[in-house]
C-alpha positions in Angstrom: 30.3 -38.8 -60.5 27.3 -37.7 -57.9 23.6 -39.0 -60.0 23.4 -34.9 -59.8 26.1 -34.1 -61.9 25.5 -36.6 -64.3 22.2 -35.3 -64.8 23.3 -31.6 -65.4 25.3 -33.4 -68.5 21.7 -35.0 -69.7 23.4 -38.8 -68.8 22.0 -40.4 -65.6 23.9 -42.9 -63.5 21.5 -45.6 -65.5 22.3 -44.4 -68.9 26.1 -44.5 -68.2 26.3 -47.6 -67.1 24.1 -49.1 -69.8 26.2 -47.6 -72.4 29.5 -48.2 -70.9 28.2 -51.8 -70.7 27.2 -51.6 -74.5 30.3 -49.9 -75.5 32.3 -52.9 -73.7 30.5 -55.4 -75.3 30.2 -53.9 -78.6 32.2 -56.3 -81.2 33.5 -54.8 -85.0 35.2 -57.1 -87.4 36.0 -59.7 -83.5 37.6 -56.8 -82.0 36.3 -55.3 -78.9 35.6 -51.7 -79.3 37.1 -49.8 -76.1 37.0 -46.1 -75.5 40.0 -44.2 -77.5 40.9 -47.6 -79.6 41.7 -46.7 -83.3 39.1 -48.9 -84.8 36.1 -45.8 -82.9 38.4 -43.4 -83.5 38.3 -44.5 -86.9 34.5 -44.7 -86.7 33.4 -41.8 -85.5 35.9 -39.6 -87.6 34.5 -41.6 -90.9 30.8 -40.5 -89.8 31.7 -36.7 -89.4 30.1 -34.5 -89.8 27.8 -36.1 -87.0 24.0 -36.4 -87.9 21.4 -34.5 -86.4 17.8 -34.1 -85.7 15.7 -31.5 -85.3 15.2 -29.5 -82.1 13.0 -27.1 -80.2 14.8 -24.0 -80.1 12.2 -23.2 -76.9 13.6 -26.2 -74.8 17.3 -25.5 -75.8 17.1 -22.3 -74.9 15.4 -23.1 -71.5 18.5 -25.7 -71.2 21.4 -23.3 -71.9 19.5 -20.5 -69.5 19.8 -23.1 -66.3 23.0 -24.7 -67.7 24.5 -21.4 -67.5 24.7 -21.4 -63.8 26.7 -24.8 -64.1 29.4 -24.8 -67.1 28.6 -20.9 -68.1 28.3 -19.5 -71.8 30.0 -21.9 -73.8 29.5 -25.3 -72.0 25.4 -24.7 -71.6 25.5 -23.7 -75.2 27.2 -26.7 -76.6 25.6 -28.9 -73.7 21.7 -27.8 -74.3 22.4 -29.2 -77.8 24.5 -32.3 -77.6 22.4 -33.3 -74.6 18.9 -33.7 -76.3 21.2 -35.5 -79.3 22.4 -38.1 -76.9 19.2 -38.8 -76.6 18.1 -38.8 -80.5 20.9 -40.0 -81.7 23.2 -41.3 -79.5 26.6 -42.4 -80.9 29.3 -39.5 -81.4 27.6 -37.3 -79.2 27.9 -39.9 -76.2 31.4 -39.5 -76.6 31.9 -35.9 -76.1 33.0 -34.5 -72.4 30.6 -32.1 -72.7 32.2 -30.4 -69.0 35.3 -29.5 -71.4 34.2 -26.5 -72.7 33.5 -24.8 -69.5 37.0 -23.2 -70.5 35.4 -20.7 -72.7 34.0 -19.1 -70.0 34.5 -15.1 -69.7 35.5 -14.6 -72.8 37.8 -17.8 -72.7 39.6 -18.3 -69.3 38.3 -14.9 -68.4 40.7 -13.3 -71.0 37.4 -11.4 -72.6 37.9 -12.1 -76.0 35.2 -14.0 -77.7 31.8 -14.7 -76.1 32.0 -18.1 -74.9 28.6 -18.9 -76.0 29.6 -17.7 -79.6 32.6 -20.2 -79.2 30.5 -23.1 -78.2 28.6 -22.2 -81.2 30.9 -22.8 -83.7 32.1 -25.7 -82.0 28.2 -26.7 -82.6 28.1 -26.1 -86.1 31.5 -27.4 -87.1 30.5 -30.8 -85.3 26.8 -30.8 -87.6 28.0 -28.9 -90.6 31.8 -29.8 -90.8 34.7 -27.7 -91.0 36.9 -26.6 -94.0 38.7 -30.0 -93.9 35.7 -31.6 -94.4 34.9 -29.7 -97.8 32.8 -27.6 -96.8 32.6 -24.0 -95.6 29.1 -24.5 -94.3 29.9 -24.4 -90.5 32.4 -22.1 -90.5 29.4 -19.5 -92.9 26.6 -20.4 -90.0 29.7 -19.8 -87.1 30.0 -16.6 -88.6 26.3 -15.8 -89.7 25.6 -16.3 -85.9 28.6 -14.2 -84.9 27.5 -11.1 -87.1 23.7 -11.7 -85.7 25.1 -11.4 -82.1 26.5 -8.4 -82.7 23.5 -6.1 -84.0 20.9 -8.2 -81.5 19.4 -6.3 -78.6 20.9 -8.8 -76.0 19.4 -10.1 -74.1 16.8 -11.4 -77.1 15.5 -14.5 -74.7 13.3 -14.3 -72.3 13.4 -17.5 -69.7 9.8 -18.9 -68.6 11.2 -18.9 -64.9 13.9 -16.2 -64.6 16.2 -15.7 -61.8 16.2 -11.9 -61.8 13.2 -9.6 -62.7 13.0 -9.4 -66.3 12.8 -5.0 -65.8 16.3 -5.1 -64.3 18.0 -6.6 -67.1 18.7 -3.7 -70.1 18.9 -4.6 -73.5 22.2 -3.3 -74.5 23.9 -3.6 -78.7 27.6 -5.3 -78.7 28.8 -4.2 -81.8 31.0 -6.3 -80.9 31.7 -10.4 -80.3 33.8 -9.9 -77.3 33.0 -10.7 -74.3 34.8 -7.8 -72.9 33.1 -4.9 -75.1 29.8 -6.9 -74.6 29.4 -7.4 -70.9 31.7 -3.9 -70.2 28.6 -1.8 -72.6 26.1 -3.6 -70.5 27.3 -3.5 -67.1 27.6 0.2 -67.8 24.1 0.9 -69.1 22.9 -1.2 -66.1 25.7 0.0 -63.4 26.0 -3.4 -62.5 29.3 -5.1 -61.1 30.6 -8.1 -62.9 29.3 -10.0 -59.3 25.8 -9.2 -59.4 22.7 -11.2 -59.8 21.6 -9.1 -62.6 25.1 -9.3 -64.8 25.1 -13.3 -64.0 21.4 -13.4 -65.3 22.4 -11.6 -68.0 24.8 -13.2 -69.4 22.9 -16.4 -68.9 20.0 -14.8 -71.3 22.4 -14.0 -73.8 23.4 -17.6 -73.7 19.9 -19.0 -73.9 19.7 -16.6 -77.0 22.7 -17.8 -79.1 21.1 -21.3 -78.7 18.0 -20.5 -80.0 18.7 -18.5 -82.7 21.4 -21.4 -83.5 18.8 -24.1 -83.3 16.3 -22.6 -85.9 19.6 -22.5 -88.5 20.4 -25.6 -88.1 16.5 -26.9 -88.1 16.8 -24.8 -91.5 19.2 -26.6 -92.7 17.7 -29.9 -91.8 14.5 -29.1 -94.0 17.2 -27.7 -96.9 15.9 -24.5 -95.9 18.8 -22.7 -95.1 20.7 -20.5 -97.1 24.1 -19.2 -95.4 24.6 -15.3 -95.0 27.5 -15.6 -93.2 30.9 -13.9 -94.7 34.3 -13.6 -93.4 35.7 -10.5 -92.6 39.2 -11.1 -93.9 38.0 -11.1 -97.0 36.7 -7.3 -96.5 39.6 -6.5 -94.8 42.6 -8.8 -95.6 43.4 -10.0 -92.1 41.4 -11.7 -89.9 39.3 -9.2 -88.2 35.9 -8.2 -86.6 33.9 -5.3 -87.7 34.9 -2.6 -84.8 37.8 -2.8 -84.3 37.7 0.5 -82.9 35.5 -0.6 -80.1 39.2 -2.3 -78.3 42.0 0.0 -80.6 41.1 3.3 -81.5 44.3 4.5 -83.1 46.1 1.5 -83.0 44.0 -0.9 -85.6 46.8 -3.7 -87.5 46.5 -2.9 -90.9 47.8 -5.6 -93.2 50.6 -4.6 -96.1 49.0 -3.9 -99.5 49.8 -6.7 -102.0 
């Protein structure tokens, strides 16, 4: 892998060689810890959720904005946060293959489902705050709060320091939905721009930066012990996994659960 690509992941060739050497020389109970060994896997999972140190929301947003042009929405949200935690915390964050999250592009493999930036945000909250299986709903609740905020915000919220496209060419829209298809579709209609246009691409990069910024604000509040979850699961209201704007896609064909 080239130095250029490694730098995009927040890791230089020198860092990689140093971390690899340390890993190969590391001894626990007299046994060599190799990548993927049961001892290493146990050490990582026993410490899950993973430690978090406060980050600068602006710096994170800038990383996410620039990263979008390499890893797109989901990958760049994860990268913008985990690449910084690699330096601040190290440990398990060094083992995450950040490029793997590029699959979230275009609403997961281009299918227009959940916006990739939201998928990335939920990956981050579950690693740091823990999923339900870790005995807490906090990661899922913060993820749900991010999704609700995304639906109601005038997107994109964040304006990068050195935008690739004039901000005047990027109108704001309210998606009223966490779906890529609806979010991007509404914006394309208002802006009268195609999917492959520079304006649409930059709009999504800014949306991704907006999500990364907001996520770090919430994580920092949690780190300070000041976070009070505002997220809730829509399934509790509808009796079926759902979003609040089913009519945006379904019309008269909204699935309804049977009465219990």
